[in-house]
C-alpha positions in Angstrom: -9.8 -6.4 -14.9 -12.5 -4.1 -16.4 -13.7 -3.6 -19.9 -12.6 -0.5 -21.8 -16.2 0.7 -22.0 -15.7 2.4 -18.6 -15.3 6.1 -18.9 -11.6 7.1 -18.4 -10.4 3.5 -18.9 -7.0 3.4 -20.5 -6.3 7.1 -19.8 -2.5 7.4 -19.3 -1.2 9.8 -16.7 1.9 11.8 -17.5 4.9 9.8 -16.2 6.8 11.6 -13.3 10.3 11.2 -12.0 10.8 9.6 -8.5 13.9 9.4 -6.4 15.0 8.1 -3.0 18.1 8.0 -0.8 19.3 5.3 1.6 18.0 7.6 4.4 14.5 7.4 2.9 14.5 3.6 2.9 15.8 3.5 6.5 13.0 5.9 7.6 10.4 3.8 5.8 11.6 0.5 7.5 11.5 2.3 10.9 8.1 3.7 10.3 6.4 0.4 9.5 7.7 -1.6 12.4 10.9 -3.3 11.3 12.8 -4.5 14.4 16.4 -4.4 15.6 16.9 -8.1 14.6 16.2 -7.0 10.9 19.2 -4.7 10.6 19.4 -5.3 6.9 16.4 -3.0 6.6 17.6 -0.5 9.3 21.3 -0.1 9.0 23.0 1.1 5.8 26.3 -0.7 6.5 24.8 -4.1 6.9 26.2 -6.5 4.3 22.7 -7.4 3.1 21.3 -3.8 3.3 18.0 -3.9 1.3 14.9 -1.8 0.7 11.7 -3.1 2.2 9.9 -4.4 -0.9 6.7 -2.3 -0.5 8.6 1.0 -0.4 7.6 2.0 -4.0 4.0 2.4 -2.8 5.1 5.8 -1.2 6.7 7.2 -4.4 3.5 8.5 -6.0 3.2 10.7 -2.9 6.9 11.6 -2.6 8.0 12.1 -6.2 11.6 13.4 -5.9 11.1 15.5 -2.9 13.2 15.7 0.3 11.1 18.5 1.7 7.4 18.3 2.8 4.9 19.1 0.1 1.3 20.4 -0.1 -0.6 17.1 -0.1 -3.9 18.6 -1.4 -2.2 20.6 -4.2 -0.4 17.5 -5.4 -3.3 15.0 -5.2 -5.7 17.4 -7.0 -3.4 17.2 -10.1 -4.8 15.5 -13.2 -8.4 15.2 -14.2 -9.6 12.0 -16.0 -11.3 12.6 -19.4 -15.0 11.6 -19.5 -15.6 11.6 -15.7 -16.6 14.4 -13.3 -13.8 16.2 -11.4 -13.7 14.7 -7.9 -12.8 16.4 -4.6 -9.5 14.9 -3.5 -10.0 16.2 0.0 -12.6 13.5 0.5 -10.9 10.3 -0.8 -9.8 7.1 1.0 -7.9 4.1 -0.2 -10.1 1.2 -1.4 -7.7 -1.7 -2.2 -4.0 -2.0 -3.1 -2.0 -4.8 -4.7 1.7 -4.9 -5.5 3.7 -7.3 -7.5 7.5 -7.3 -6.9 9.5 -8.0 -10.1 13.0 -6.8 -9.3 14.7 -5.8 -6.0 15.1 -2.0 -5.6 18.5 -0.4 -5.4 19.0 1.1 -1.9 19.3 4.6 -3.5 18.1 5.9 -6.9 21.2 8.1 -7.1 22.7 8.0 -10.6 19.6 6.4 -12.1 16.5 7.8 -13.6 13.3 6.1 -12.2 9.8 7.1 -13.1 6.3 6.1 -12.2 4.0 5.4 -15.1 0.3 5.3 -14.4 -3.0 4.5 -16.2 -6.6 4.3 -15.4 -8.1 0.8 -15.3 -11.7 2.0 -14.7 -13.9 4.6 -13.0 -17.0 3.1 -11.3 -20.1 4.9 -10.0 -21.3 3.3 -6.7 -24.2 5.7 -6.3 -24.7 7.7 -3.2 -21.7 6.2 -1.3 -19.2 7.4 -3.9 -17.0 6.7 -6.9 -14.2 4.2 -7.3 -11.2 5.1 -9.5 -9.0 2.0 -10.2 -5.5 2.6 -11.4 -2.2 0.8 -12.2 1.2 2.3 -11.6 4.6 0.8 -12.5 8.0 1.8 -11.2 10.3 1.8 -14.2 14.0 2.5 -14.9 13.3 5.2 -17.5 16.6 4.4 -19.4 16.5 0.6 -19.5 12.7 0.3 -19.5 12.9 -2.4 -16.7 9.9 -2.6 -14.5 10.6 -3.0 -10.7 7.1 -3.1 -9.2 3.6 -3.1 -10.5 0.8 -1.7 -8.3 -2.9 -1.7 -8.8 -5.1 0.3 -6.5 -8.6 1.8 -6.1 -9.4 5.1 -4.5 -12.8 5.7 -3.1 -14.1 9.3 -3.5 -16.6 9.5 -0.5 -20.1 10.7 -1.3 -19.2 11.6 -4.9 -21.2 9.1 -6.9 -24.5 9.2 -8.8 -23.1 10.7 -12.0 -24.4 7.9 -14.2 -21.2 5.9 -14.7 -21.0 2.1 -14.8 -21.2 0.2 -11.5 -18.0 -1.8 -12.3 -17.1 -5.5 -11.9 -17.8 -7.5 -8.8 -14.7 -7.7 -6.6 -13.0 -11.1 -6.1 -12.8 -12.0 -2.4 -9.9 -13.8 -0.9 -11.4 -15.0 2.4 -9.4 -17.1 4.9 -10.4 -20.8 5.0 -13.5 -21.3 7.1 -13.4 -22.8 10.6 -9.6 -23.0 10.5 -7.2 -21.7 13.1 -4.7 -19.2 11.7 -1.2 -20.6 11.0 0.4 -17.6 12.7 -0.5 -14.2 14.3 1.4 -11.0 14.2 0.7 -8.0 16.5 1.9 -4.4 16.2 1.2 -1.7 18.9 0.9 1.7 17.3 1.4 4.9 19.3 -0.1 8.3 19.2 2.9 9.3 17.1 2.9 6.5 14.6 1.1 8.4 11.8 3.3 11.5 12.4 6.4 9.4 11.8 4.9 7.5 8.8 3.9 10.7 7.0 7.6 11.7 6.8 8.0 9.1 4.0 6.2 11.6 1.8 2.4 11.0 2.4 1.6 14.4 4.0 -2.2 14.1 4.1 -3.4 16.4 6.9 -6.1 13.7 7.7 -3.3 11.8 9.5 -1.9 14.7 11.5 -4.6 17.0 12.7 -8.2 16.3 13.9 -10.2 18.7 11.6 -10.3 16.7 8.3 -11.1 13.5 10.1 -14.0 15.2 12.0 -15.4 16.5 8.7 -15.2 13.0 7.2 -16.9 11.4 10.2 -13.9 9.7 11.7 -13.9 11.8 14.9 -10.3 13.0 14.4 -7.0 12.0 12.9 -6.7 8.4 11.6 -3.7 6.3 10.6 -2.7 6.1 7.0 -4.4 3.1 5.4 -1.0 2.4 3.8 0.6 2.3 7.2 -1.5 -0.7 8.1 -0.9 -2.2 4.6 2.8 -1.8 4.8 3.2 -2.8 8.4 1.1 -6.0 7.7 3.4 -6.8 4.7 6.3 -6.5 7.1 4.6 -8.7 9.6 4.0 -11.4 7.0 7.6 -11.3 5.7 9.1 -11.3 9.2 6.8 -14.2 10.4 6.9 -16.5 7.4 9.6 -15.3 5.0 12.6 -14.9 7.3 12.6 -11.1 6.7 14.2 -11.8 3.4 12.9 -9.3 0.8 13.4 -11.9 -2.0 10.7 -14.1 -0.3 7.7 -12.0 -1.2 6.3 -11.9 -4.7 2.8 -10.3 -4.3 0.9 -8.6 -1.6 -2.7 -7.2 -1.5 -5.4 -6.1 0.9 -8.6 -4.1 1.0 -9.1 -1.2 3.4 -12.1 -2.1 5.5 -12.2 0.4 8.4 -10.1 3.2 9.9 -7.3 2.7 12.4 -6.7 5.3 15.2 -3.2 6.2 16.4 -2.6 4.1 19.5 -4.6 1.1 18.3 -3.0 -2.4 18.5 -3.1 -4.2 15.1 -3.5 -8.0 15.1 -2.9 -9.9 11.8 -4.2 -13.5 11.5 -2.3 -15.4 8.8 -3.3 -18.6 7.0 -1.0 -20.7 4.9 -3.0 -22.1 2.0 -0.6 -24.9 1.2 -0.5 -24.3 -2.6 2.9 -23.2 -4.0 3.8 -22.1 -7.5 6.7 -23.4 -9.6 9.1 -20.9 -7.8 8.1 -22.1 -4.4 6.0 -19.2 -3.4 2.9 -20.2 -1.3 -0.4 -18.4 -1.2 -1.1 -16.9 2.2 -4.3 -15.2 3.3 -4.6 -12.8 6.2 -7.0 -10.5 8.0 -5.8 -7.5 10.1 -8.0 -6.2 12.9 -7.8 -3.5 15.6 -7.5 -5.6 18.8 -11.0 -6.2 20.2 -12.6 -4.1 17.4 -13.2 -4.2 13.6 -11.3 -5.7 10.7 -9.2 -2.9 9.1 -7.6 -4.9 6.3 -9.7 -7.6 4.6 -9.2 -9.6 1.4 -5.6 -10.1 2.3 -3.5 -12.3 0.1 0.2 -12.6 -0.5 2.6 -15.0 -2.3 5.5 -15.8 0.1 8.4 -18.2 0.1 7.8 -19.7 3.6 11.1 -20.3 5.5 9.8 -19.8 9.1 11.0 -17.3 11.6 14.8 -17.5 11.4 16.4 -15.2 8.8 19.0 -16.6 6.5 20.6 -13.1 6.3 
């Protein structure tokens, strides 16, 4: 990743407890487009009932709460030493990657889970803004076992020019040139999609009411970037991995442009043909709003390809 010369690099956030119920995981699966032929994500009495693997991405928003929370108060939390204080009302997701190490229990009841986070680097991109790159791990606090490891970058819009390092050049995972996609996945959102997704614990007003989006130049409410990210992960697993949560090892994408409630998402998927020793194949993808811009670029996943039919 980056060198430790970046201001803030290595700063460890205070770990915080996280918790979820079966009901939370059912809601999550519903909100990202899981379908009735995937009852193992949608029905708690299914013999193979499982958590959709990307669920932990929501836990830094949710913590242990069942009730709604003040998004701005929570996200304004902890300053990073050696860098300016940024306005968390003007932040958008840059890029997210998750590595799946152990399957999640369907409920955290009776266990103590926590999220441990640290700063990888803080990069000054000049007038456009500042990038804060972080890593967070979901850990069983008692055994020390790590379940997922996520790296992400947040882009603080218009908050650059403070004299920090520009940061490393991003690696790009482009689809193979002049090659038809192996498969395509489509998802029709509705005007209510973000209002459902936010109930997972990500209560940013930007996704519910028009005012913040108008101030940020989006014209109104927009979809959560992580809605597109999670729903695309689902599309890949359903299309290539037989909807089996054990068949995805890594997933990442860059947030390229906003999605509006009601947009149709089209994901083009390319199998790269190279598999690791465990049989996971590199897959690249691009998600676009139908007839419009790319919304997720730099898409890459490691999937055990079994085709459409689920073994469950």
